[in-house]
LUMSE-818747 format. One record per residue (C-alpha): z, y, x. Coordinates in steps of 0.2 Angstrom, whole numbers, padded with zeros to 4 digits, always signed. Example, Ala and Ser with C-alpha at 12.3 -4.5 7.8 and 13.67 -1.06 7.14 Angstrom:
BEGIN
+0039-0022+0062 +0036-0005+0068 
//
This chain:
BEGIN
+0962-0162-0561 +0956-0163-0579 +0962-0176-0591 +0945-0184-0591 +0945-0184-0572 +0962-0192-0571 +0958-0205-0584 +0942-0210-0573 +0952-0211-0558 +0966-0221-0567 +0952-0233-0573 +0945-0234-0555 +0962-0239-0548 +0964-0253-0561 +0947-0260-0558 +0949-0261-0540 +0966-0268-0541 +0959-0282-0552 +0944-0285-0541 +0953-0286-0525 +0967-0300-0522 +0974-0309-0507 +0964-0323-0500 +0963-0334-0484 +0953-0326-0469 +0950-0330-0451 +0944-0315-0440 +0934-0324-0427 +0932-0319-0409 +0939-0303-0412 +0946-0290-0399 +0964-0291-0403 +0977-0277-0400 +0993-0284-0406 +1003-0269-0401 +1016-0279-0393 +1008-0272-0377 +0992-0262-0373 +0982-0278-0369 +0967-0282-0378 +0963-0302-0380 +0948-0309-0388 +0954-0323-0400 +0955-0329-0419 +0968-0323-0432 +0971-0333-0447 +0977-0325-0463 +0985-0335-0478 +0995-0328-0493 +0996-0311-0487 +1003-0316-0469 +0997-0320-0452 +0998-0338-0451 +0989-0342-0434 +0983-0333-0418 +0973-0342-0406 +0956-0349-0400 +0944-0359-0410 +0955-0359-0426 +0947-0369-0440 +0952-0368-0458 +0938-0373-0470 +0947-0364-0485 +0947-0348-0476 +0933-0335-0477 +0927-0331-0460 +0925-0313-0453 +0915-0310-0439 +0925-0300-0426 +0913-0301-0411 +0913-0285-0403 +0926-0278-0415 +0944-0273-0413 +0958-0279-0423 +0975-0269-0424 +0989-0267-0436 +0986-0254-0451 +0992-0237-0450 +1008-0230-0457 +1012-0212-0462 +1030-0209-0461 +1031-0193-0472 +1022-0194-0489 +1023-0187-0506 +1015-0197-0520 +1024-0190-0535 +1027-0202-0549 +1022-0189-0563 +1007-0180-0553 +0989-0183-0559 +0984-0184-0540 +0995-0199-0537 +0982-0213-0540 +0969-0203-0530 +0981-0200-0516 +0985-0220-0514 +0966-0223-0514 +0962-0211-0501 +0977-0217-0490 +0970-0234-0491 +0952-0231-0487 +0957-0222-0472 +0967-0237-0465 +0985-0232-0470 +0993-0249-0476 +1011-0242-0477 +1019-0226-0481 +1037-0219-0482 +1038-0208-0497 +1050-0194-0496 +1055-0189-0513 +1062-0203-0525 +1059-0204-0543 +1063-0220-0555 +1045-0223-0558 +1041-0225-0540 +1052-0240-0538 +1042-0248-0552 +1026-0243-0543 +1033-0250-0526 +1036-0267-0534 +1019-0268-0542 +1011-0264-0526 +1022-0278-0517 +1016-0289-0531 +0998-0285-0529 +0996-0278-0547 +0991-0261-0538 +0979-0259-0525 +0988-0247-0513 +0998-0245-0497 +1015-0253-0496 +1029-0241-0501 +1045-0238-0492 +1054-0226-0505 +1067-0213-0501 +1079-0208-0515 +1079-0190-0524 +1081-0177-0513 +1100-0172-0511 +1102-0153-0508 +1117-0141-0509 +1110-0129-0522 +1097-0130-0535 +1082-0124-0525 +1064-0132-0527 +1061-0147-0521 +1078-0151-0525 +1081-0166-0537 +1099-0169-0534 +1113-0155-0531 +1128-0161-0521 +1140-0147-0517 +1155-0157-0512 +1158-0172-0502 +1164-0182-0518 +1146-0178-0526 +1138-0183-0509 +1147-0200-0509 +1143-0203-0527 +1124-0200-0524 +1123-0212-0509 +1132-0225-0519 +1121-0223-0535 +1105-0222-0524 +1108-0238-0514 +1113-0247-0531 +1097-0241-0539 +1086-0248-0525 +1080-0234-0514 +1077-0239-0495 +1084-0222-0488 +1094-0206-0493 +1085-0189-0491 +1095-0174-0486 +1089-0157-0486 +1092-0139-0479 +1106-0131-0490 +1120-0145-0489 +1136-0139-0483 +1144-0148-0467 +1158-0156-0477 +1145-0164-0490 +1132-0169-0476 +1146-0177-0466 +1152-0186-0482 +1134-0192-0486 +1132-0199-0467 +1148-0208-0469 +1146-0216-0485 +1128-0221-0481 +1134-0231-0466 +1146-0239-0477 +1132-0244-0489 +1122-0248-0475 +1107-0237-0481 +1098-0224-0468 +1099-0206-0470 +1083-0196-0467 +1075-0179-0471 +1078-0161-0465 +1093-0156-0453 +1103-0145-0465 +1104-0127-0459 +1124-0129-0457 +1122-0144-0445 +1118-0144-0427 +1107-0157-0418 +1122-0163-0409 +1131-0166-0425 +1116-0177-0432 +1111-0188-0417 +1115-0206-0418 +1120-0203-0437 +1104-0197-0446 +1090-0210-0444 +1076-0198-0443 +1074-0179-0443 +1058-0171-0452 +1047-0156-0446 +1058-0152-0431 +1071-0145-0442 +1087-0141-0432 +1075-0139-0416 +1066-0125-0421 +1071-0109-0431 +1063-0093-0438 +1065-0074-0433 +1061-0065-0449 +1053-0080-0457 +1038-0078-0445 +1042-0081-0427 +1047-0098-0422 +1060-0100-0408 +1070-0115-0400 +1088-0116-0408 +1092-0132-0401 +1101-0133-0383 +1088-0133-0368 +1093-0151-0366 +1087-0155-0384 +1074-0168-0378 +1086-0177-0366 +1100-0178-0378 +1089-0184-0393 +1081-0197-0381 +1099-0204-0378 +1102-0206-0397 +1097-0218-0410 +1088-0204-0420 +1070-0203-0424 +1058-0187-0426 +1044-0186-0438 +1037-0169-0431 +1022-0168-0444 +1014-0158-0431 +0997-0156-0440 +1006-0149-0454 +1015-0136-0444 +1000-0131-0433 +0987-0129-0449 +0999-0116-0455 +0997-0104-0440 +0978-0108-0437 +0964-0101-0448 +0951-0112-0441 +0961-0128-0444 +0963-0123-0462 +0945-0117-0465 +0938-0134-0458 +0947-0144-0471 +0938-0134-0485 +0922-0135-0475 +0924-0154-0473 +0912-0162-0486 +0919-0179-0482 +0936-0173-0488 +0932-0160-0503 +0919-0172-0511 +0933-0183-0515 +0945-0170-0523 +0943-0161-0540 +0934-0144-0540 +0949-0136-0548 +0961-0141-0533 +0948-0136-0520 +0947-0118-0529 +0967-0116-0530 +0967-0119-0511 +0953-0107-0508 +0962-0093-0518 +0978-0097-0508 +0969-0094-0492 +0961-0078-0499 +0977-0071-0505 +0985-0057-0495 +0971-0060-0481 +0974-0045-0472 +0993-0049-0471 +0991-0067-0466 +0978-0063-0453 +0990-0050-0444 +1004-0063-0445 +0992-0076-0438 +0987-0064-0423 +1004-0059-0418 +1014-0075-0420 +1002-0089-0422 +0999-0094-0404 +1017-0092-0400 +1021-0104-0414 +1009-0117-0410 +1014-0118-0393 +1033-0120-0397 +1029-0134-0410 +1019-0143-0395 +1032-0140-0382 +1046-0147-0393 +1036-0163-0397 +1029-0164-0379 +1048-0164-0373 +1052-0177-0384 +1038-0189-0377 +1041-0184-0359 +1059-0189-0362 +1055-0205-0371 +1064-0199-0387 +1059-0209-0403 +1044-0202-0412 +1034-0208-0427 +1019-0201-0436 +1019-0192-0452 +1010-0179-0462 +1020-0171-0477 +1002-0174-0486 +1003-0175-0505 +1013-0159-0508 +1006-0146-0498 +0988-0137-0499 +0975-0144-0487 +0985-0159-0482 +0975-0173-0490 +0983-0191-0489 +0974-0203-0477 +0964-0190-0469 +0978-0180-0463 +0986-0195-0454 +0970-0195-0443 +0972-0176-0440 +0991-0179-0434 +0986-0193-0423 +0973-0181-0414 +0985-0167-0413 +0998-0178-0405 +0984-0184-0393 +0979-0167-0388 +0996-0161-0382 +0996-0176-0371 +1003-0191-0379 +0993-0205-0373 +0982-0216-0385 +0992-0231-0384 +1008-0221-0387 +1000-0212-0401 +0995-0228-0409 +1013-0235-0407 +1019-0221-0417 +1009-0226-0432 +1012-0244-0431 +1027-0252-0420 +1038-0237-0421 +1035-0234-0439 +1041-0251-0442 +1056-0250-0430 +1061-0233-0437 +1063-0241-0455 +1071-0256-0448 +1056-0266-0454 +1050-0273-0439 +1051-0291-0446 +1039-0286-0459 +1024-0277-0451 +1019-0265-0436 +1011-0279-0425 +1000-0294-0425 +1011-0308-0424 +1013-0324-0434 +1024-0321-0450 +1020-0303-0451 +1012-0295-0466 +0994-0295-0464 +0991-0276-0465 +0976-0274-0452 +0962-0263-0446 +0945-0269-0440 +0937-0256-0430 +0920-0254-0422 +0926-0246-0407 +0942-0247-0396 +0955-0234-0401 +0963-0235-0383 +0948-0227-0377 +0947-0213-0390 +0960-0210-0404 +0945-0205-0416 +0939-0223-0415 +0952-0226-0428 +0940-0217-0441 +0926-0230-0437 +0932-0244-0448 +0923-0261-0451 +0936-0266-0463 +0954-0263-0470 +0967-0277-0474 +0983-0274-0483 +0995-0289-0489 +0980-0300-0485 +0967-0291-0497 +0952-0287-0488 +0941-0272-0491 +0925-0271-0480 +0919-0254-0475 +0905-0255-0489 +0919-0259-0502 +0928-0244-0495 +0913-0233-0497 +0909-0239-0515 +0927-0233-0519 +0923-0217-0512 +0908-0216-0521 +0916-0219-0537 +0929-0206-0533 +0915-0193-0530 +0907-0199-0547 +0923-0197-0556 +0924-0179-0551 +0906-0175-0553 +0903-0173-0535 
//
C-alpha cells in the first residue's frame, strides 16, 4: 500500500469514527436468536448506552431510534479468535474496517505490541470505530525466530515475561513453538499465579497431555498434527486425543480454513478471483499474492497432488473428532498476517469450512459467539443477547440456522451500541475502493 493510499484509509477511519457513535435503539418485532439456545423468538430489543437494556414485547421508548426487524433475524456479533492487526502495519486500519463490515464485532489479537493496548482502549471508548480487541502479549519463544517478539530460554526469563505482560495490561500470554519444557512449564505456573490465561502454539517439546487443563487454548492443531519431511501431515497425538481434550478445560482454535487453503489450489485461486475482496485491497498487495502463487508453480502443484488430499482429510478428521467428542472449539482465522487470508471475509470461510465437515449450523454459530466469550472468560460482556451484555449485534435478512452463509446477508451491524446499516457499510466499502483506485 502506498503512503497516499494509507493516508486515504486513515482519513476514512477517522471520518467514520467521528460520524458513528452510540445511540439508543429499539429493534422492533425481530426474530431473535439469543444464542442461549437455538430457539428464535419474535420480540423487541432495547439498546441504551452501548448495552442491551430490555428484551420483550411492545417495548416503548420515545428517545430510542426504531429499527424495523420484521422478518429479520437478530443475533450476537461474530468473534474472530485468531487475528493479527499489527500496530505498525499500514494495513491495520483497513483490516479493522473489513472485519467490521463483515459483522465481526470482537477479535482476539494474537501478537502484542504496546500501541495495541492504546488502540484497544480507544476502541473501547468509541474513539475508533472497530471491533472490540482482546489482546495477547508479545509472542514468547525459546529462540529468536520470526515472528518471535520475546525470547525466553530459561524458567526465570519465562516467569519475568508473564509478570511484566500482566502488569502492562495484556489479556493473555502467547507461547510459541521453540520454548523448552522447563521454560514453558514455568510460564504456565507463573500465569496461574498471576491469573492470566496462556494461549498460542503448543511448543514442539510439549505433549498434548502436558498442556491440557493448563494452556487455555491451542492454535492451528499444533501438538495434534505433525509433518513428515515438512509436507505430509500426520497425527502425533494419542488416538484418544479427542476424548482427552474433551475432558479438559483447554480450548482449540483450529483455523481450519487457513490450513485447508494451503493445500487446495482452487480455494486459493478463488480468493484472487473474488472481486468483492480484491476491490477492497491495494493492487500491490494483490500482485504480491499472485507472484507468491506463481513462484515454483511446478513444485507446488506436485506437492499438492501428492499430499494435498491427505493433509486436508487429516485436518478435517482432527476437528471433526473434537466436535464429536464435545471438545471445546472456537473459530479463528490467522488473518492479517498470511497471504490470501483477508480479515472479515476469512471468518465467513472458516465458518463455512467447519459446517462442511459436519458441524451443525447452531454449533458453528456458537464457536463464533458464546464459545468465544467463554474461552476468553468474557461471557459477562458479550456472546449472547441478554440484558446487561454489550450491544454487539448482527441484523440479518435470512435465518443463519438454515444456511450458515446467511451470515453474509446483513441488514446492519451494531458494535458497542453503534449502528451501521447495510447501506452505510456499503458506503464504507465504496470509499475503500476509491482510496485504492478500484
